[in-house]
N, C-alpha and C positions, 0 to 999 in steps of 0.2 A: 440574709440567707445568701445563701446554692440558688438560683437556678436550672433551669434546663439546659445552658446554652455552656455551665460553666467547670470548663475539663477535668479539675477534678473528684464529682459528681460524674464524669461517665466512664461507664465501664469499659473494663481490655480490652482495644480496637484487633480482631482478627480477618487477619487478609486472607487472601487466598494465596500469598506468598506461604503464608504459615502454613496451608495443608502441601503442601510443591507445585499446585494448578498458578500460573501465576500470562504476565506477558512474559516467562522469556519459556513457558511452559511444550518440550517436543521441539528445542531451540537447538539441539547435539543435536552433536552424530550417531542416529540411529540404530540397535546394533545389528539389524536385515547392512547397513553402511561401512558399517564395521566387518560384519564374513567379506563382501562382496569385497570389500578394499580390499583384504587379504588371499584371498581367493586369487584376484585380476596378479597384486604384487610373489604372490606363488605362483603363478603362471610365467609372468615376464620373466623372472629368476631362472627360469628351467629351459623356456625358450630363448635366452638369453636375451633377449627383447629389454635394456634400460626403459625406457621409451612406458613405456606394458605395466613395468616393476613401478617408476615411475607416478604416474596412475592413477594402478592403487592403490600408492603409500596417502597421495593427496585430498583419494576417497577413503579411501578408512581414514585419517582425522578431519573432517569436515574443512577441508580445503577448496575442490573439487567446488566443496555447495558456498561457496560463500563465495569463492570470482564468481556462478554461475547465476547467484545473487544479486554478482555490483554491477553483472550486466544486463538482469532487469531490467525494464523502463520505466519509470515511479509516476504510478497507480495515481496522481492525485495531483499529478504533473498539469501545468492546464495547457492546448495543446492547439491548435491550426483549428482542431476542424469547429471549438469551441468561439472562437471569435466571427466565422457565418453567422449563426446565429444569432445574433443583433441589424441583419441587415433585411427589412421586409419582406415577401415575401408576394403582395407586391404593389405596386409602386403607384398614384393618386399622379394625376398628372395638376401639373404645374398651373396654377396660378386658383387651387381652386382651397376651398375652403378644411375641405380634406390633406389634399400637396400640404399650404402653410400647416395645420399640426402636428403634420411626420417628419415633415421641416423639423418641424421646430418640439417633436419628440418629442408627440404629443402624443392625450388620442385622442384619436381618429373614424371612429364614429359617435361621438362623443354622449360615449357615457358610463355614465359617474357609477365610479367604484368605490367601494373602501377599503380604505389601505393607502 
C-alpha cells in the first residue's frame, strides 16, 4: 500500500519559480537602469567622453550593479565586533567562588538554568 510519503502518490510540485517568483526575482537589469544607461551612453557619445559612454554601457548591461554588489561586504561574515561579546561586563575578584566559576566559564550567579 502506498503511504503518505510515497513519491508516486504526491501531487505535482509547483514551486514559486514556476510562476516567475523565486530566488532570482528582480535580479536582472530593470527597465529604469536600461533607459538611464542608454541616456548616459548617448550623452557620452555626443559630448565625446568615452568614459561616460562606457559607464552608461556598463549600467545598461548590468555590469555596474554586479561590480557594486561584489564590493559590498558579506552580511553573514563574522566580524570583530562579535568577538568582544564573549568578555564579561564585570569581572569578579580572583580567589572568590564567583571568580573561580567565572574563570572556568561557568554560571557566575549560581542560578540553575534549563538548557
